[in-house]
C-alpha positions as CSV (number, residue, x, y, z in Angstrom):
1,M,-101.3,-31.1,-25.9
2,N,-102.7,-34.6,-25.2
3,N,-100.3,-35.9,-27.6
4,F,-97.0,-34.4,-26.2
5,I,-95.0,-36.1,-23.3
6,E,-92.7,-33.9,-21.4
7,T,-89.1,-34.9,-21.7
8,D,-85.6,-34.0,-20.1
9,P,-83.5,-31.8,-22.7
10,K,-80.8,-34.1,-22.1
11,E,-82.9,-36.9,-23.6
12,L,-82.6,-34.6,-27.2
13,D,-81.5,-37.2,-29.6
14,F,-80.9,-35.2,-32.9
15,N,-78.5,-33.6,-34.6
16,A,-78.4,-30.1,-33.9
17,F,-76.6,-29.1,-37.4
18,S,-79.2,-30.8,-39.3
19,K,-82.6,-29.8,-37.7
20,I,-81.8,-25.9,-37.3
21,G,-79.6,-25.7,-40.6
22,D,-81.9,-28.2,-43.1
23,E,-85.1,-28.4,-41.4
24,W,-85.6,-25.0,-39.5
25,M,-87.2,-24.5,-36.9
26,L,-89.9,-21.9,-35.9
27,L,-89.7,-19.4,-33.2
28,S,-92.4,-17.9,-31.9
29,S,-93.5,-16.0,-28.8
30,G,-96.7,-14.2,-27.3
31,E,-99.6,-14.0,-25.8
32,S,-102.4,-16.4,-27.2
33,E,-104.5,-14.2,-28.5
34,N,-101.1,-12.0,-30.1
35,F,-98.5,-13.5,-31.0
36,N,-96.4,-14.0,-34.3
37,L,-94.0,-16.8,-35.6
38,M,-91.3,-17.0,-38.1
39,T,-89.0,-19.7,-39.5
40,A,-85.6,-19.9,-38.3
41,S,-82.0,-21.5,-39.8
42,W,-79.3,-20.1,-37.2
43,G,-79.6,-20.9,-33.5
44,G,-78.6,-23.7,-30.9
45,V,-78.6,-25.5,-28.1
46,G,-76.2,-26.0,-25.3
47,V,-75.2,-25.4,-21.7
48,L,-74.1,-22.0,-20.2
49,W,-74.2,-20.4,-16.8
50,G,-74.9,-24.1,-15.6
51,K,-78.5,-24.2,-17.8
52,N,-79.5,-25.9,-20.6
53,V,-80.2,-22.9,-23.0
54,A,-81.3,-22.6,-26.8
55,F,-80.3,-19.6,-28.7
56,I,-81.6,-18.0,-31.5
57,F,-81.3,-14.9,-33.5
58,V,-83.8,-12.3,-34.8
59,R,-83.5,-9.2,-37.0
60,P,-85.0,-6.3,-35.5
61,A,-87.4,-5.5,-38.9
62,R,-88.8,-9.3,-38.1
63,Y,-92.6,-8.7,-37.0
64,T,-91.9,-11.5,-34.3
65,Y,-88.9,-9.2,-32.9
66,L,-91.6,-7.2,-31.5
67,F,-93.2,-10.2,-29.9
68,I,-89.8,-11.6,-28.5
69,E,-88.4,-8.5,-26.8
70,K,-92.0,-7.4,-25.2
71,N,-92.3,-11.4,-24.1
72,D,-90.4,-12.8,-21.6
73,T,-90.5,-16.7,-23.2
74,F,-90.4,-17.5,-27.0
75,S,-91.3,-21.1,-28.4
76,I,-88.9,-23.2,-30.6
77,C,-90.8,-25.9,-32.8
78,F,-89.3,-28.7,-34.4
79,F,-91.7,-30.5,-37.4
80,D,-91.2,-33.8,-39.9
81,K,-90.4,-33.0,-43.3
82,K,-93.8,-32.7,-44.4
83,Y,-94.0,-29.6,-43.4
84,K,-90.9,-28.2,-45.0
85,N,-93.3,-25.5,-47.3
86,A,-95.5,-24.4,-44.1
87,L,-91.8,-23.7,-43.2
88,N,-90.6,-22.1,-46.2
89,F,-93.9,-19.6,-45.7
90,C,-93.4,-18.8,-42.0
91,G,-90.0,-17.1,-43.4
92,S,-90.4,-15.6,-46.3
93,K,-94.2,-14.0,-45.3
94,S,-94.4,-11.3,-42.9
95,G,-97.2,-11.4,-40.3
96,R,-97.4,-8.3,-40.5
97,D,-99.4,-9.1,-43.5
98,F,-100.5,-13.1,-43.4
99,D,-101.9,-15.0,-39.8
100,K,-99.5,-17.3,-40.8
101,A,-100.5,-20.1,-38.8
102,K,-103.7,-20.1,-40.6
103,E,-102.0,-20.0,-43.9
104,C,-100.1,-23.0,-43.1
105,N,-103.0,-24.7,-40.9
106,L,-100.5,-24.6,-37.6
107,S,-102.5,-25.5,-34.6
108,P,-101.6,-23.0,-32.0
109,V,-101.9,-23.7,-28.4
110,F,-100.5,-22.0,-25.8
111,I,-98.0,-23.5,-23.0
112,D,-95.3,-22.1,-20.3
113,N,-96.6,-18.7,-21.0
114,T,-96.0,-19.0,-24.6
115,V,-97.3,-20.3,-28.0
116,A,-96.3,-23.2,-29.8
117,Y,-97.8,-25.8,-32.4
118,E,-100.0,-29.2,-32.1
119,E,-98.5,-30.5,-35.1
120,A,-94.9,-29.7,-34.1
121,S,-92.7,-33.0,-33.4
122,I,-90.6,-31.2,-30.6
123,I,-91.1,-27.9,-28.9
124,I,-88.7,-26.0,-26.5
125,T,-90.0,-23.6,-24.3
126,C,-87.4,-20.8,-23.1
127,K,-87.1,-18.2,-20.6
128,K,-85.3,-15.0,-22.1
129,M,-81.6,-14.6,-20.2
130,Y,-80.0,-12.8,-22.1
131,A,-80.0,-10.6,-25.1
132,S,-77.3,-8.2,-27.1
133,D,-76.7,-7.0,-30.7
134,I,-74.5,-8.2,-33.0
135,N,-72.3,-5.7,-34.0
136,K,-70.1,-5.2,-37.1
137,E,-67.1,-4.0,-34.2
138,N,-66.9,-7.5,-32.8
139,M,-66.6,-9.5,-35.9
140,L,-63.0,-11.4,-36.0
141,D,-64.1,-12.4,-39.2
142,S,-65.0,-10.2,-42.5
143,S,-66.7,-13.1,-44.3
144,I,-69.3,-13.0,-41.9
145,M,-70.4,-9.5,-43.2
146,D,-71.9,-11.3,-46.3
147,C,-74.3,-11.9,-44.3
148,Y,-75.1,-8.0,-43.5
149,K,-75.0,-6.6,-47.1
150,N,-77.5,-3.6,-45.9
151,N,-76.1,-3.8,-41.4
152,D,-79.8,-5.1,-40.5
153,F,-77.6,-6.8,-37.9
154,H,-79.5,-9.8,-35.7
155,R,-80.2,-9.3,-31.9
156,M,-79.4,-12.3,-29.8
157,Y,-81.2,-14.1,-27.4
158,I,-80.4,-16.8,-24.9
159,G,-82.9,-18.7,-23.1
160,E,-83.0,-20.9,-20.3
161,I,-84.8,-24.1,-21.5
162,L,-87.8,-24.3,-19.6
163,K,-89.7,-27.4,-21.0
164,V,-89.0,-30.0,-24.1
165,Y,-92.4,-31.9,-25.5
166,R,-91.5,-34.7,-28.0
167,K,-94.5,-35.9,-29.8
168,N,-96.3,-38.9,-27.9
169,K,-95.0,-41.9,-30.8
170,A,-98.2,-43.8,-30.0
171,E,-100.6,-41.2,-31.2
């Protein structure tokens, strides 16, 4: 982690729509010897309850769900575009079947009681504050159900941002 500098969350200078929706993020949770990671393109950052927060969505069928449920913290990592193939792999393969970090040549680091990756350009560590299941009864726009043809609804997690780390550009 020597090549990262801690940054104030208010100094994040990226477009969240592009960074999350187009470039994707890597969600991770677990302990140094037992963790999992998955690619996500749903989520965001903002302010809620007077705190800087990130919100993520994970389907219960995903292996990472078990780790986020079990642990109090998770990380969100963003990568340079050259890692798009690795992120694609991490979003299409299960950690039950593959050591995704090893398969993608990612170097796990354990910080703020969760796992992140040396190759990331931005790391956001979060402490879970709230979780709620998405459910059909609360959908006000029926077109949303197109995302849930199998009734495999996500769980939404809201996490307080503990720290933001940015790759030191001098490296």
